[in-house]
Backbone as JSON Lines, residues from 0, in Angstrom:
{"i":0,"aa":"X","n":[177.97,199.69,220.75],"ca":[176.56,199.87,220.98],"c":[175.87,198.53,220.75]}
{"i":1,"aa":"X","n":[174.95,198.22,221.61],"ca":[174.17,197.0,221.49],"c":[172.69,197.36,221.51]}
{"i":2,"aa":"X","n":[171.91,196.7,220.66],"ca":[170.46,196.87,220.69],"c":[169.84,195.53,221.01]}
{"i":3,"aa":"X","n":[168.61,195.54,221.46],"ca":[167.94,194.33,221.91],"c":[166.59,194.21,221.21]}
{"i":4,"aa":"X","n":[166.22,192.99,220.83],"ca":[164.9,192.78,220.23],"c":[163.83,192.9,221.3]}
{"i":5,"aa":"X","n":[162.64,193.33,220.86],"ca":[161.49,193.37,221.77],"c":[160.26,192.97,220.98]}
{"i":6,"aa":"X","n":[159.31,192.41,221.65],"ca":[158.09,191.92,221.01],"c":[157.05,193.03,220.95]}
{"i":7,"aa":"X","n":[156.44,193.19,219.76],"ca":[155.34,194.13,219.6],"c":[154.3,193.42,218.74]}
{"i":8,"aa":"X","n":[153.21,193.0,219.38],"ca":[152.21,192.19,218.69],"c":[152.81,190.85,218.36]}
{"i":9,"aa":"X","n":[152.73,190.44,217.09],"ca":[153.31,189.16,216.65],"c":[154.7,189.33,216.04]}
{"i":10,"aa":"X","n":[155.26,190.53,216.1],"ca":[156.55,190.82,215.46],"c":[157.62,191.12,216.5]}
{"i":11,"aa":"X","n":[158.87,190.94,216.1],"ca":[160.01,191.37,216.9],"c":[160.52,192.68,216.32]}
{"i":12,"aa":"X","n":[160.89,193.61,217.18],"ca":[161.37,194.92,216.76],"c":[162.81,195.08,217.22]}
{"i":13,"aa":"X","n":[163.6,195.8,216.42],"ca":[164.95,196.19,216.81],"c":[165.03,197.7,216.68]}
{"i":14,"aa":"X","n":[165.5,198.36,217.72],"ca":[165.62,199.81,217.71],"c":[166.78,200.22,216.83]}
{"i":15,"aa":"X","n":[166.54,201.26,216.01],"ca":[167.59,201.83,215.17],"c":[168.08,203.1,215.86]}
{"i":16,"aa":"X","n":[169.36,203.19,216.17],"ca":[169.87,204.37,216.86],"c":[169.62,205.65,216.06]}
{"i":17,"aa":"X","n":[169.27,206.73,216.75],"ca":[169.0,208.02,216.1],"c":[170.22,208.53,215.33]}
{"i":18,"aa":"X","n":[171.41,208.16,215.78],"ca":[172.64,208.61,215.11],"c":[172.76,208.08,213.69]}
{"i":19,"aa":"X","n":[171.95,207.06,213.33],"ca":[171.97,206.52,211.96],"c":[171.19,207.4,211.0]}
{"i":20,"aa":"X","n":[170.45,208.37,211.52],"ca":[169.68,209.32,210.72],"c":[168.71,208.65,209.74]}
{"i":21,"aa":"X","n":[168.07,207.56,210.16],"ca":[167.05,206.89,209.35],"c":[165.75,207.64,209.57]}
{"i":22,"aa":"X","n":[165.12,208.06,208.46],"ca":[163.89,208.82,208.58],"c":[162.7,207.9,208.81]}
{"i":23,"aa":"X","n":[161.66,208.45,209.41],"ca":[160.44,207.7,209.67],"c":[159.76,207.35,208.35]}
{"i":24,"aa":"X","n":[159.14,206.17,208.3],"ca":[158.38,205.66,207.15],"c":[159.22,205.34,205.92]}
{"i":25,"aa":"X","n":[160.53,205.22,206.04],"ca":[161.36,204.75,204.93],"c":[161.17,203.24,204.81]}
{"i":26,"aa":"X","n":[161.24,202.73,203.58],"ca":[161.03,201.29,203.36],"c":[162.35,200.57,203.14]}
{"i":27,"aa":"X","n":[162.44,199.38,203.75],"ca":[163.62,198.52,203.63],"c":[163.18,197.1,203.36]}
{"i":28,"aa":"X","n":[164.0,196.37,202.63],"ca":[163.76,194.95,202.39],"c":[164.64,194.16,203.36]}
{"i":29,"aa":"X","n":[164.03,193.41,204.29],"ca":[164.84,192.65,205.24],"c":[165.4,191.38,204.59]}
{"i":30,"aa":"X","n":[166.64,191.06,204.94],"ca":[167.3,189.86,204.43],"c":[168.1,189.24,205.56]}
{"i":31,"aa":"X","n":[168.26,187.92,205.48],"ca":[169.12,187.21,206.43],"c":[169.97,186.25,205.63]}
{"i":32,"aa":"X","n":[171.28,186.22,205.89],"ca":[172.15,185.32,205.13],"c":[172.37,184.01,205.87]}
{"i":33,"aa":"X","n":[173.16,183.14,205.3],"ca":[173.36,181.8,205.86],"c":[174.08,181.82,207.2]}
{"i":34,"aa":"X","n":[174.73,182.95,207.54],"ca":[175.41,183.09,208.82],"c":[174.53,183.76,209.87]}
{"i":35,"aa":"X","n":[173.27,184.07,209.52],"ca":[172.36,184.71,210.45],"c":[172.5,186.22,210.52]}
{"i":36,"aa":"X","n":[173.24,186.81,209.57],"ca":[173.43,188.26,209.56],"c":[172.21,188.93,208.95]}
{"i":37,"aa":"X","n":[171.61,189.85,209.7],"ca":[170.44,190.59,209.24],"c":[170.9,191.82,208.46]}
{"i":38,"aa":"X","n":[170.26,192.07,207.34],"ca":[170.52,193.27,206.55],"c":[169.19,193.89,206.18]}
{"i":39,"aa":"X","n":[169.16,195.19,206.1],"ca":[167.97,195.92,205.67],"c":[168.37,196.8,204.5]}
{"i":40,"aa":"X","n":[167.91,196.44,203.31],"ca":[168.28,197.12,202.08],"c":[167.22,198.17,201.75]}
{"i":41,"aa":"X","n":[167.62,199.44,201.53],"ca":[166.63,200.46,201.19],"c":[165.89,200.11,199.9]}
{"i":42,"aa":"X","n":[164.59,200.32,199.9],"ca":[163.76,200.07,198.72],"c":[163.71,201.38,197.93]}
{"i":43,"aa":"X","n":[164.1,201.31,196.67],"ca":[164.09,202.49,195.81],"c":[163.07,202.27,194.7]}
{"i":44,"aa":"X","n":[162.36,203.32,194.37],"ca":[161.38,203.24,193.28],"c":[162.12,203.23,191.95]}
{"i":45,"aa":"X","n":[161.72,202.32,191.08],"ca":[162.28,202.25,189.73],"c":[161.5,203.24,188.87]}
{"i":46,"aa":"X","n":[162.13,204.35,188.51],"ca":[161.43,205.39,187.76],"c":[160.99,204.9,186.38]}
{"i":47,"aa":"X","n":[161.64,203.88,185.86],"ca":[161.26,203.36,184.55],"c":[160.02,202.49,184.63]}
{"i":48,"aa":"X","n":[159.83,201.78,185.75],"ca":[158.62,200.98,185.92],"c":[157.41,201.88,186.19]}
{"i":49,"aa":"X","n":[157.62,202.98,186.87],"ca":[156.53,203.89,187.18],"c":[155.98,204.58,185.93]}
{"i":50,"aa":"X","n":[156.82,204.75,184.91],"ca":[156.41,205.42,183.68],"c":[156.98,204.64,182.49]}
{"i":51,"aa":"X","n":[156.32,203.55,182.15],"ca":[156.83,202.65,181.12],"c":[156.91,203.29,179.74]}
{"i":52,"aa":"X","n":[156.17,204.39,179.49],"ca":[156.19,205.06,178.2],"c":[157.31,206.08,178.07]}
{"i":53,"aa":"X","n":[158.09,206.28,179.13],"ca":[159.18,207.26,179.11],"c":[160.25,206.82,178.13]}
{"i":54,"aa":"X","n":[160.63,207.7,177.23],"ca":[161.64,207.4,176.22],"c":[162.95,208.07,176.64]}
{"i":55,"aa":"X","n":[163.8,207.3,177.25],"ca":[165.05,207.81,177.8],"c":[165.96,208.35,176.7]}
{"i":56,"aa":"X","n":[166.01,207.66,175.59],"ca":[166.88,208.09,174.48],"c":[166.42,209.45,173.95]}
{"i":57,"aa":"X","n":[165.11,209.66,173.79],"ca":[164.6,210.96,173.34],"c":[164.88,212.05,174.35]}
{"i":58,"aa":"X","n":[164.73,211.73,175.63],"ca":[165.01,212.71,176.68],"c":[166.47,213.12,176.65]}
{"i":59,"aa":"X","n":[167.37,212.19,176.4],"ca":[168.8,212.52,176.3],"c":[169.03,213.49,175.14]}
{"i":60,"aa":"X","n":[168.39,213.24,174.0],"ca":[168.55,214.13,172.85],"c":[168.02,215.53,173.16]}
{"i":61,"aa":"X","n":[166.86,215.6,173.83],"ca":[166.27,216.9,174.18],"c":[167.18,217.69,175.13]}
{"i":62,"aa":"X","n":[167.89,216.98,176.01],"ca":[168.77,217.64,176.97],"c":[170.16,217.88,176.41]}
{"i":63,"aa":"X","n":[170.4,217.41,175.18],"ca":[171.71,217.6,174.57],"c":[172.79,216.71,175.15]}
{"i":64,"aa":"X","n":[172.39,215.57,175.68],"ca":[173.35,214.63,176.25],"c":[173.72,213.62,175.17]}
{"i":65,"aa":"X","n":[174.99,213.51,174.88],"ca":[175.46,212.6,173.84],"c":[175.56,211.17,174.32]}
{"i":66,"aa":"X","n":[175.59,210.27,173.36],"ca":[175.75,208.84,173.65],"c":[176.58,208.25,172.52]}
{"i":67,"aa":"X","n":[177.74,207.71,172.87],"ca":[178.57,207.12,171.82],"c":[178.13,205.7,171.47]}
{"i":68,"aa":"X","n":[177.16,205.17,172.18],"ca":[176.61,203.85,171.87],"c":[177.46,202.68,172.28]}
{"i":69,"aa":"X","n":[178.56,202.92,172.97],"ca":[179.46,201.84,173.36],"c":[179.51,201.7,174.87]}
{"i":70,"aa":"X","n":[178.72,200.77,175.46],"ca":[178.78,200.59,176.91],"c":[180.14,200.04,177.33]}
{"i":71,"aa":"X","n":[180.61,200.5,178.48],"ca":[181.91,200.07,178.98],"c":[181.76,198.9,179.94]}
{"i":72,"aa":"X","n":[180.7,198.94,180.74],"ca":[180.47,197.88,181.73],"c":[179.04,197.39,181.66]}
{"i":73,"aa":"X","n":[178.34,197.49,182.78],"ca":[176.97,196.99,182.85],"c":[175.93,198.1,182.72]}
{"i":74,"aa":"X","n":[176.32,199.23,182.15],"ca":[175.41,200.37,182.09],"c":[174.56,200.42,180.83]}
{"i":75,"aa":"X","n":[174.41,199.31,180.15],"ca":[173.61,199.27,178.91],"c":[172.13,199.4,179.27]}
{"i":76,"aa":"X","n":[171.61,200.63,179.24],"ca":[170.23,200.9,179.64],"c":[169.23,200.54,178.55]}
{"i":77,"aa":"X","n":[169.7,200.19,177.37],"ca":[168.79,199.95,176.24],"c":[168.27,198.52,176.22]}
{"i":78,"aa":"X","n":[168.78,197.66,177.03],"ca":[168.34,196.25,177.04],"c":[167.64,195.91,178.31]}
């Protein structure tokens, strides 16, 4: 499958095939690498930034979720 750029106003548009099941009004961060490869990364809301007073550790205790305090990899949410 090949798609073609087209001009709309001052921007270039690329059609996304319907088979990709991309919903209308979803947000993506466009990127281009040193080889000219275009990527569109989905933008996700950071739930912790939206509610800075949220106490994740307290919520874990309320839900009965244990924590041994020993991160294995990069999942240290406390820092």
